[in-house]
C-alpha positions, 0 to 999 in steps of 0.5 A, a space after each residue: 080074497 084079501 090079506 089081513 090088513 092090520 098084519 101088513 107091514 107096507 105103511 112107512 113109520 109115521 107119526 099119527 099128528 094132529 088127529 083131524 076126526 075120530 069115531 067111536 064105536 062098540 062091538 061086542 066078543 062073543 062072551 057078551 063084553 063090550 069091546 070099544 072102537 076107537 078110529 082116529 084119523 090123522 091130518 094128511 101130511 106130504 112125504 118122498 116115496 119111502 114115507 118120511 115126510 117133507 114139510 115145504 118140498 115139491 112132491 105128489 106124495 101125501 099119506 094120510 095116518 090114522 089108528 084103532 083101537 080095540 082090534 088088538 092092533 092098537 100101537 099101529 098107525 096106518 099111512 095110506 097115500 096118494 097124489 094129493 090130500 084127497 085122495 089120501 084121505 080116501 084111501 085111509 077111509 076105505 083102509 079103515 073099514 077093511 081094517 074093522 072089517 078085518 079084525 071084526 072077524 078074526 076077533 069073531 065080534 059083532 056089530 048090536 047094530 046090524 043084528 037090530 036092523 036084521 031083526 026089522 029086516 031080516 029079507 034086506 042086506 043089513 046095510 045098501 052100500 050108497 057108494 060110500 065107505 060103508 064101515 061109517 055108516 054101518 057102525 053107529 056112532 053111540 058108543 054106549 048103545 047096546 040095543 039088547 046084546 
């Protein structure tokens, strides 16, 4: 079992910076109260090994910051690193999924789209991973849909 990604302190203090993509969706508490989850992905930045931005310097470390609101880690900016901007971006997208999954589990939040899919096809998994960052496909990108929850 992986540790709760929202509780680790491995990411350096780095600003979110320019937001290049965002996604919003709604999860529901057991009381029925809606929680808007907002994932914002920053532009990958060149850094030194400690995560300090190093514009114009020759380095093989890039960090891709992201932030997730709605899971009680709103002020935290995560910044996984990679040897180039594409790798850092890929790691950020995957880590965001881990943070969402652990936060939703910790807060006992329900995904309305999963419930609809379970009702429609109870004998099949909610989502069949096709080798992509599955969280992007698991949560509806239309934040105001409740699917009757």
